[in-house]
N, C-alpha and C positions, 0 to 999 in steps of 0.2 A: 835803498837807505845807507846812511853810515852804519857803524856797528854801534853807536849808542841810541841810535833812532832804533835800529833792529832790535835791540835788546827791549825797548819800550814795548815795542810792537809785539813781539814774543809775549813778553807779560802779560799784557792786555790781551791779546788772542788768548792765553790760557784763563787770563781771570775772568772774561767774561763765558768762556765754554764751563766752568767750573761752577759760576752762577746760575747757569742754565741748566743743571745738574748734571753736565756732559763731564765723564773723568778724562784728563788731558794732562799726563803723566811726563810726554813725551811729546816734543815739537818738532817736525823736520820742514825745513822751511824749501817751499816747492819754486818759488820764483821770489824774486828780490828786484824791484826797481824804485819808481817812485814809491810805490804800496809792494805787499808783500803779498804771499797765498802760502798759508801754511796749513801742514796737516796734523793733525791733533790725533793724538793717540792715547790709550785704546779704544774712543770712541770714535774714531776714524770720520772726523768733521774736518772741513776746510776751513779754514778763517781766510777771511779776506780783511787787510789790517790796511788804512789808510790814514794819513794825518790827518788832524780834527778840522782843518780847514778846508778839507774835501768831502764833509759831509751830506754834503747836498746832492754832491755828485754819487754818494755812496747809496744815500735814500732814493734816490733816481734808480738806481741801478738794481735795487730792492724788489722798487714797486713795477718796472719793468720786467723784470723774470717773474713776479707774481701773478701778473697778467698773461704772460705769456703762457708759463704753466697751465692756466685757466684753458687755454684753446689748444691745449695739445702739441707747442711749439718744439721743435728739435731742440733744446738749449738746457745747459744744467741748471739743476733748480735749486731752492735755497733747503736746509734740511728741517725734516717734517718733524723733527722732535722739539723743534724751538718757534716762538712768535717769528712771523718773517719781519725785523724790524733789525736798525742799525743800532749798536751800542757804545756809547763814549764812552772811553775809559783813559785816563791821564790826558796825553796828547793825540788820542787816535780814537778813529773811527770802526767800530769793528761789526762786520756781518758775517754770520755762518750758513756755511753752503754742503750740500752733500759731495763728499768725497767719490770721483770714478777714476778706478783703475785703468791706465792708457792700456789699450791691448793692439797687436797687429792684424792684418798688414795695414802699409800704408792705403790711405782713403784715395780711390781712383778718379780721375778727371769729371769722369761720370756719375760717381759718389758724391762729387761733392757739388756738383750741380741739381744733384737730385735733392740733398738736404739744403741748399741754397733756395731753391724753390718752394719746398716744405715749410721754410721758416718765413720768408717774404711772402705767403699765402696767408699765415699766422699773423706778421704784424699786419696786414690788411684788417685782420680781425679788432685788432687791438684801437683805443683811443689813448694816448698819452701827450702831453705836451713836452715835445722834442724838438728842438734847434735845427734849423736846416744847415746842411752841412756847408753854405755859405759863412755862415755865423763862425765855423772852425777856421775859415779863409781866412775872416777879416781878424779874428786873436792873431793867426801867425803873420799877417800884414801890421799888427800894430806893433809887435815883438821885433818885427826887421827894421821900422820905422823907429825905434828907441835904440839908439845905439850903448847906451850903457847896459839895457838886456842880451845886448849879441855884439860883446864887442870885438870880439876874436875877427867879426866879419867882415871880410877886403870890401873895398865902396864896390868893386866890379862884380862878385858875386852876389852881394845885395841889391844891386838893379838886376841883378840877371834874376834872383829869386821873386823878387816883388815884380817885375813885368809879368814874371811865368805865371805869380800866384792870382795875380789880377786877370791877367787875360784869359787864363783857363777857365777861372770861377767864370768869368760873363760868359765865357762859349756852353760851358758844361750845364750852366743852369737857365738855360734861355728859354728851352721848352718846359715851362713848370706845369704841363697837364702828364708829365711821366714822373712826376713825384710822387713817394710813398714813404711811409718808416721803414727804417733801414737799420741792420746792424750796424754800422758806422765804422767797423774793422776787423771784418771777418777775414782775417789772414790766417794760413793754416798754424799758428799757433794760437790762435783763437777757436779752433776748432778740433777737439778731442774723439778722438776714436775711442770708444766703448763695447764694452759686453752689450748694452742695449742698441749701439747704433751712433753714426756721429753726430755729436752734440756742441753746440757753439756756446760760447761761455764769453765775459767779461763785457755784460752788456753795459757797461755805461756808456759807452759811446754813441747807442743810437742817437739817429739822427733823422733828418727827411732829405729825399732828393732820388734821383733816377736807381733804378738797381743795378745799372751799369757803374755807380759809383761804390756799390757794394763789390761786384764782379771784377776791378779792377785790381782787387788788394787778393785775388787767388791767383791760383798758377794761371797761366795764359788759356794752357786746354780746356780749362773748365767751360768759359765763355760757349764754346764749341757746341758743348750737351744743354746749353739751356737757351730754352726755345724765346724767338721773339727779342734776344739782344741784338745792341747796334754795336757791332765790332767799331765803329768809326768813334763815337762816343766812350767806347770801354777803354780807347789808347789814349783819350785827351783825359778820360778820368785817372787814368794810371799813371800818366806824367802830373797830373795834380797830387796824386797821394804822394810819388817823390817827392816834387816840390813843397808839400805840406811837412812831410819827413825828414827832410832836409835843416828846415828852416827852424824844426825842434831842436834840431840838435846843434844848434848857434847859440841857444839860448845859455848863459853864465848858469843857470840853475839845471839843466837836462845833467841826468843822472844815467842816463845808460851807459851799459857797458861796453868797453872799447868806443866811447864817445869819440875820439882824434880820427880812428880809422873811418866810423861811420858821416862825420862830417865829409869828410872828402868821396868817400864814396855815393855819398847820398847825391851829390851836387852830379857824379859821373853819371849816375842814373837819372838825373832827372833832365840830362843830355841825351842821353841815350834814348829815353822815352818820348822826346821829344821829336827826335829823327825819324820814329815812325810813324807820326801823325801824318 
């Protein structure tokens, strides 16, 4: 978020916490992108703040988290001191979560695979209306087709990403019998190592597809410890994920830090991943 947006987000998070009876004298920005995560002290709650236009997405995340907590999934949970809901303040949608202090050491590939398997088992036990991962691809393709939304992308790279996304989407979704509810973006940044063990966060990306789509977001060694995973499908999903990542970076409204670097790096990663298929 830009500085003015960030100030509004901080004030919205502080205001919502105070209205819920939680003292928020100090605010620490934990993460800042298109939405922000704020640690509020001394109540020690994590406020996730998004533009109000993302209200439906925030509400979906709260509902997924509530249901997963009910089946003992390894996920970050909402703050138990307040009702599980999204609050709208000013131009912001605010939800309040438990804050987890990160601990070491790093999660091993075997540990990552174990939490993946437990999370996927829990996801099979809940029922939510989630999109298929190919819907995410369709949105990315629409952005590539609209030159006004991605004006800096060259014609050759636009065609390359378009063909890659379309082709890999068809290949990786061919066998619908493998589909189940997924995290959607379970990369290492969305897996916290806490005193209670590894926990997945950022549940708004929940979608449907094969478990290999999730596995392709983690370190490559993780799949070796996940029983029944299809290595060839993981390679395809990894290339698809990098193509999606790259397509997002070329959007005019993308706010990822160091975007220019990741625009070039993303395309390189796509080509490298395709070379391994």
